[in-house]
N, C-alpha and C positions, 0 to 999 in steps of 0.2 A: 574685699571692698576697702576703699580708702576711708579713713576716719573723717567724720563730718567737720572736725575743726582743723583740717589739713591746711598748713601754711606752706607757701613757697619759700625758698631760701631768700634771705635778705641780710642786710647789715643793720644792726641796731646800735644807735649812739645813745649811751646812758652812763651816768656816773654810778648808778646802783647796779653794778655788774652781778654780784652774788644773788641779790633778790630777783633780778630778771632771769637768771638761770633757773632759779627755783620756780618762778612763775611759768616759764616755758616748759619745764619738766611736767608740771601739773596740767598745763593746757594741752600738751601733746599726748598725754596718756590716751590709749594704751600703747601707742607706738614707741619704738625704742629711741632713746636719746643718749648719745655719747658726748660727754663734755670734756673739753680741754681748756682749763683755766690756769693761766700763768701770769706772773708779774711781767715777764718779758718773753714774748713768743719768739723762739729761735728756730734755726734750721732743724735741730733734732726733734722739736715738737711738730714741725711741718711734716717730717718723715713719719711720725706716729699717726698723724691725721691721714696721710696718704695710705698707710697700711690699713687703717680702719675703714677708709672709704672703699677699698677694693675687697672687703669681706662681703660676699654677695648676700643680698637680703630679698625676701619674698614680699615684704611690705616696706613702706617708706621708713627710712631711718634718718634721724636728724643728727648732724654732727655740729655741736656748738664749739666755736673757736673764740675764746674770750681772753683778753689780756689788757693790762694797763698800757703796755707798749709792745710794738711789733717790729722786729728787725726787717729791713728791706730784703735781705737774702731769703728769709723765711717766707715772706709774702710772694716773692718772685717764684719760689719753689711750688707755690700753690696755684699759680695762675691757670695752668692748663686744666687742673682738676676742677677749679671753679667754673671754667668756661665749658668743660665737657664732663660733668659729674657722672659717675657710674650709675647704672639703673637703680632707681628707688633711693637715691641719696640726695638729701637736701642739706645745704650748709647755712648756718646762722652765725655770722661774725658779730661779736659784741666788743665795742671799744668806747672809752670815755670821750674821745674826740674824733671827728672825721679826719683831721689832719694827721692822725697816726697812720692812716692807711694810704698806700700808693694810689694815684689816680687810676692805674690799670686794675687794681683790685676794686676800687669804688665803681668802676664802669661795668664790672661783672654782675653786680647784684643791686637791687633797689635799696635805697637808704631810708631807714625809719628812725626818727628821733623820738625818744621816750620822754614824756613830761615828768617833772620831778615828783609829782604826787601820784604817779602811776595810774591816773585816770585818763581815759581816751574818749574824746567826744564821739558820739555815734550820730552821724548825720542822718537827717530824714530824707534819704534818697536810696531807693532800692536799685543797686547796680545790676542785679540779675534780671530786672524787668524794666530797664531804662528805656524811655522813649525820648524823642526830640523835644517834646513839650517840657519834660522834666529837666532836660539839659538847659533850655533857655530860662526856666524858672531859677535854677541854681546860679546861672551866670548873672542874672539880674539881681538876685538876692545878695550876691557876694561881689558886687561891682566896685566897691570902694574899700577894699581891704588893704592893709599894710603888707609889706614883704613878709614879716614874721607871721602875721595872721594867715597869709597865703600858704606859707610852709606848713603851718599847723593844719590847714584844711587839706593839703595834699596828704599829710600823715593820716588824717581822719578818713579820707577817701580810701587809702590803702587798707586801713583797718576795717572799714565797712566792707570792702570787696572781699578780703581774705578771711576775716573772722565772722562777721555778721552775716554776709550773703553767701559765705562758704564757696567762693568762686576759685577755680584754679586758673590763674591768669596766663594768657598767652605770652609768648616771648616778646611780642610787640608791646603788649600792655605793660610788662615789667620794664622794658626799655623806656617807655613813656614816663613811668614813675621816676626812674633814675634821671631822665632828662629834665623832668619838671623841677627838681631841686636845683640843677645846674642853671636852668633858664632863670629861675627866680633870683639866684645869686648874681646873675648878670643883669638884674633889674628888668627882666621881661615883664610885660603886662600880665597881671594875675589872670585876667579873664581869658587871655589867649592860652595860658598854661592849662587852666581848668577845661577849656573847650577841647584841647588836645587829648586830655585824659578821658573826659566823659564821652567824646565822640567815638573813642575806640570801643567803649562798652555798648553804646547805642548802635554802632556799626555792626557789632557781633550779632545783634538781633535782626538787623536789616539784611 
């Protein structure tokens, strides 16, 4: 059986890399976590990651790829692996800035930004039992948020879905979270972005 705190692979943007690795190791117990933490992630490190990924596992294994900087060559070497990971392998990439990562890498996994105080708002919305009434309530309640507030809410929705409600997101839902950040960066209406995310959960029930 899969552990109840199972997370899907994602990219975590945080300046507190070491403490986040420790948090993830504790959070993901008893599942196996293999970490690669480098000042500068190079092609030789990418080869080690690839070798580890192809060691077969009967349960989910998490491979944490963390670095202050990532070379473009190393990132390109991981693209196929990130797109089609071996069975039971999940990747968590940790970087201090999103700009460290190539757009092709950022498109493979949803991006989660960690707040500096390590606290994560838990929203009062159950995504496992979401109905259209709740969707409209959420949209009305958050109709006048700023871009930064909207990004924080997207992060909170991701946390609520994967950690609190313990959902295993579909490929489409993961794509929607990744798209949400990009749309907000392009100044899309927050309500439209929230609607896209929430309707994918309500639609799963319908």
